[in-house]
C-alpha positions as CSV (number, residue, x, y, z in Angstrom):
1,X,24.3,-1.4,-24.4
2,X,20.8,-1.2,-25.7
3,X,18.0,-0.8,-22.8
4,X,16.3,-3.8,-23.7
5,X,19.4,-5.8,-23.9
6,X,20.2,-5.8,-20.2
7,X,20.2,-9.1,-18.7
8,X,18.4,-9.4,-15.2
9,X,21.5,-10.0,-13.5
10,X,22.9,-6.5,-14.3
11,X,19.7,-5.2,-12.7
12,X,19.9,-7.6,-9.6
13,X,23.5,-6.7,-9.2
14,X,22.6,-2.8,-8.9
15,X,19.8,-3.6,-6.2
16,X,20.4,-5.0,-2.5
17,X,17.3,-6.7,-1.0
18,X,19.2,-7.1,2.4
19,X,18.1,-5.7,5.4
20,X,20.6,-3.1,5.4
21,X,23.4,-1.9,2.9
22,X,26.1,-3.7,4.8
23,X,24.5,-7.0,4.4
24,X,23.8,-7.3,0.5
25,X,21.5,-9.9,-0.6
26,X,20.5,-10.8,-4.5
27,X,16.8,-11.6,-5.3
28,X,17.4,-15.3,-5.0
29,X,18.7,-15.0,-1.7
30,X,15.8,-12.6,-0.8
31,X,13.5,-15.5,-1.8
32,X,15.9,-18.3,0.0
33,X,15.2,-15.9,3.4
34,X,11.4,-15.6,2.7
35,X,11.2,-19.4,2.5
36,X,13.3,-19.7,5.7
37,X,10.9,-17.4,7.2
38,X,8.1,-19.5,6.2
39,X,6.4,-17.8,3.3
40,X,4.8,-20.1,1.0
41,X,4.7,-19.4,-2.5
42,X,2.1,-20.9,-5.3
43,X,3.1,-24.0,-6.4
44,X,0.5,-25.3,-8.9
45,X,0.6,-25.3,-12.6
46,X,1.2,-21.9,-14.3
47,X,0.3,-21.8,-17.8
48,X,0.2,-18.2,-18.2
49,X,4.0,-18.4,-17.5
50,X,4.8,-20.4,-20.4
51,X,7.1,-18.9,-22.7
52,X,7.2,-15.6,-20.6
53,X,10.9,-14.8,-19.5
54,X,10.4,-11.1,-19.0
55,X,7.3,-9.0,-18.1
56,X,6.4,-5.8,-19.8
57,X,3.4,-3.4,-19.8
58,X,1.5,-5.7,-22.2
59,X,2.1,-9.0,-20.2
60,X,2.0,-7.7,-16.8
61,X,-1.7,-8.3,-16.3
62,X,-1.1,-12.0,-17.4
63,X,0.9,-12.5,-14.0
64,X,-0.7,-9.9,-11.6
65,X,-4.2,-10.6,-11.5
66,X,-7.0,-8.7,-9.2
67,X,-6.3,-11.1,-6.2
68,X,-2.3,-11.8,-6.8
69,X,-2.8,-14.9,-4.7
70,X,-1.3,-17.5,-7.0
71,X,2.0,-16.1,-7.6
72,X,5.2,-18.6,-7.5
73,X,8.4,-17.8,-7.0
74,X,9.3,-17.6,-10.4
75,X,6.1,-15.0,-11.1
76,X,7.2,-12.9,-8.2
77,X,10.7,-12.6,-9.6
78,X,9.4,-11.4,-12.9
79,X,7.1,-8.9,-11.2
80,X,10.0,-7.8,-9.0
81,X,12.3,-7.4,-11.9
82,X,9.6,-5.3,-13.7
83,X,9.3,-3.1,-11.0
84,X,13.0,-2.5,-10.8
85,X,12.9,-1.8,-14.7
86,X,10.2,0.7,-13.9
87,X,11.8,2.3,-11.2
88,X,15.1,2.5,-13.7
89,X,13.0,4.0,-16.4
90,X,11.5,6.6,-14.3
91,X,15.1,7.4,-12.9
92,X,16.6,7.9,-16.4
93,X,13.9,11.1,-16.6
94,X,15.4,12.7,-13.5
95,X,17.9,15.5,-14.4
96,X,21.0,15.7,-11.7
97,X,21.2,13.2,-9.0
98,X,18.6,10.7,-8.4
99,X,17.0,10.4,-4.9
100,X,13.9,9.0,-3.3
101,X,12.4,12.2,-3.1
102,X,13.1,12.9,-6.7
103,X,12.1,9.7,-8.0
104,X,8.9,9.6,-6.1
105,X,8.1,13.1,-7.7
106,X,8.8,11.3,-11.3
107,X,6.6,8.4,-10.6
108,X,3.8,11.0,-9.5
109,X,4.1,12.9,-13.0
110,X,4.1,9.5,-15.1
111,X,1.2,8.1,-13.1
112,X,-2.1,7.7,-14.8
113,X,-4.9,5.3,-13.8
114,X,-4.8,3.1,-16.7
115,X,-3.8,-0.5,-17.2
116,X,-1.3,0.3,-19.8
117,X,0.6,2.8,-17.5
118,X,3.8,1.3,-16.0
119,X,3.7,3.5,-13.2
120,X,-0.1,2.1,-12.4
121,X,1.3,-1.3,-12.9
122,X,4.1,-0.6,-10.5
123,X,2.0,0.3,-7.5
124,X,-0.5,-2.4,-8.1
125,X,2.4,-4.9,-8.1
126,X,3.3,-3.2,-4.5
127,X,0.1,-4.7,-3.2
128,X,1.6,-8.3,-2.8
129,X,3.6,-8.3,0.6
130,X,6.7,-10.0,-1.1
131,X,6.7,-7.4,-3.8
132,X,6.5,-4.6,-1.5
133,X,9.2,-6.2,0.8
134,X,11.6,-6.7,-1.9
135,X,10.9,-3.3,-3.7
136,X,11.1,-1.5,0.0
137,X,14.6,-3.1,0.8
138,X,16.1,-2.1,-2.6
139,X,15.0,1.2,-2.3
140,X,15.9,1.7,1.3
141,X,19.4,0.3,0.7
142,X,19.7,2.5,-2.5
143,X,18.4,5.8,-1.1
144,X,18.7,5.5,2.6
145,X,17.6,8.9,3.8
146,X,14.3,8.7,3.4
147,X,13.1,5.0,3.7
148,X,9.6,6.0,5.1
149,X,8.9,7.9,1.7
150,X,5.3,7.5,0.5
151,X,7.0,5.7,-2.7
152,X,7.2,2.7,-0.4
153,X,3.6,2.6,0.5
154,X,0.6,1.3,-1.2
155,X,-1.5,3.9,-3.1
156,X,-4.6,3.9,-1.7
157,X,-6.3,4.4,-5.4
158,X,-6.4,0.4,-5.8
159,X,-8.7,-0.2,-2.6
160,X,-11.9,0.8,-4.9
161,X,-10.8,2.6,-7.9
162,X,-12.6,2.7,-11.1
163,X,-9.9,1.0,-12.7
164,X,-9.8,-1.7,-10.2
165,X,-13.6,-2.1,-10.6
166,X,-13.0,-2.4,-14.3
167,X,-10.4,-5.0,-13.8
168,X,-12.5,-7.0,-11.4
169,X,-15.5,-7.1,-14.0
170,X,-13.4,-8.1,-16.7
171,X,-12.8,-11.5,-14.8
172,X,-16.4,-11.8,-13.8
173,X,-17.6,-12.0,-17.5
174,X,-15.9,-15.1,-18.4
């Protein structure tokens, strides 16, 4: 089956968003749990999502803005699925058995502070607490030995990086 032809449900079944490996949770169940915990998702109109069923490196910033404060469940699901796709693509470059440490090293090799870089976009998305929680749980369940890895943490590069400043200036121009 071609890489692009994978259905999101195939990816979802491969990843567990539960609190442990013994309590598997789908992405939809993860969102239901977040709602039950009192997390509120953006409920307004989202014209930027019209016709968008899957993110790619070209459409990523259409959804993930500088603030990332207006993301609905639908948008967050797209972002999380995109992040998982990035992780899977990077994992395919690893020779031998994948581990969290090897995945982290492969991500670092592919990282470049450029908007079109998928790994840059992955770390950008991790700034959102729901995305970070979902990815953290998915990775911790898949690679339980080193759940405290730097891979699960925000990159400080986004605090006041040159790319972040350029991105902010794009929105200020109107």
